[in-house]
N, C-alpha and C positions, 0 to 999 in steps of 0.2 A: 504492499501500499503505499501511496506516495501521498504525500502532505509537502503545501504550499508554507505553509510553517503552524507552529502549535496551532490547532483548533481552527486550525484554518481549511481553505476547497482539500480535497478527502480528492485519491483516482483508484482504482479498483483494478488488476490487471494479472491475464497469468502470461508467460515465459515460463522458454526451457533455457534460456539462458542470461537468466537476475543480471549478472554485471554489465552486459553488454545493451539490453533496455535502460535498464539504470539509465549506463552513462549515452545511452539515443533523448533518455526522457532530458538527464540535466543541459545537455548541451544541446537540445530543443531538433536535430536533426530531422526532425521525424511532426511534422506538421498536425494540429488538432488541439485536443481539452487541456492536457500536461501547458505548451506550447501557448496557448491560449491565458491559461492562466497562474500559469511558473511557477506551479508542483513539481519541482525540483529534490526534493527531500524524501530518502525512502524513513517513511516514521515504521515499517515492517512486510514483515517478507514470515515464508512460509513454507518449508519443501517441499516437498513431495514424489517420492518414487517412478510413479505412473503418470504418466498429463491427463489424462482423464480423470483420477483424482484430484486431482488440480482444477481442472478447469469444473470439475462437480463445487467445486469446496468458491470459485467463484464464483460462480452465478452466489449458493445461498449467501456467499456477503452482499452482494450488492443489492437482493434481495433488506438485508437488514435495513433499521433503523441507523443512523447519522450515527446516536450517543452509542451504540453496539459497537459499530464501528471504531468507533475514541474509545473506548472502555479497553478493545478488543487491543487497540496499541500499548494503554497505559499498564496492561496489563504487563510487557515488555518491552517499556519505554517506558514510563514515566514520564522523562526532562522530554520528550521529543525529541531527541536528539538524531541528526541526520546521523544511521547504518551506512550508509557510504563511506563514513570510512574508515572504520572498521570491515567493513568486508571486500573493500581492498587492500588492505595493509599488506604486507607481502608473508606474514605467519597466518594469518589468519583466510589470503583471497587461495595458497595453492593448495589449504584445509578443505576450503569450500570447494573447490573445484576436482576434489578429489573423491566426496564424498556426493557429488553430485551422478546420478543414475547414467549409465550408458544410450 
């Protein structure tokens, strides 16, 4: 889940390459919602072993009210820090890539 800022505009999406997709959003490489509303911070993410389960989860979360999405973020990320930095740090990124399903 991406956010423009704490309690700001939220974006829920699914991808098979989180690091690449977040980079696209952050650099405005893709026209659309995240570029228009400046939704650039990675506020929350969840890994799945199969794309089908990730898509089901995305659809489930998109149906939730905003308050439920905020609670989900704040359980893992109470300070709304941009998780991009930890995701791309050398030690985390190498372990993250190794944990991704083929």
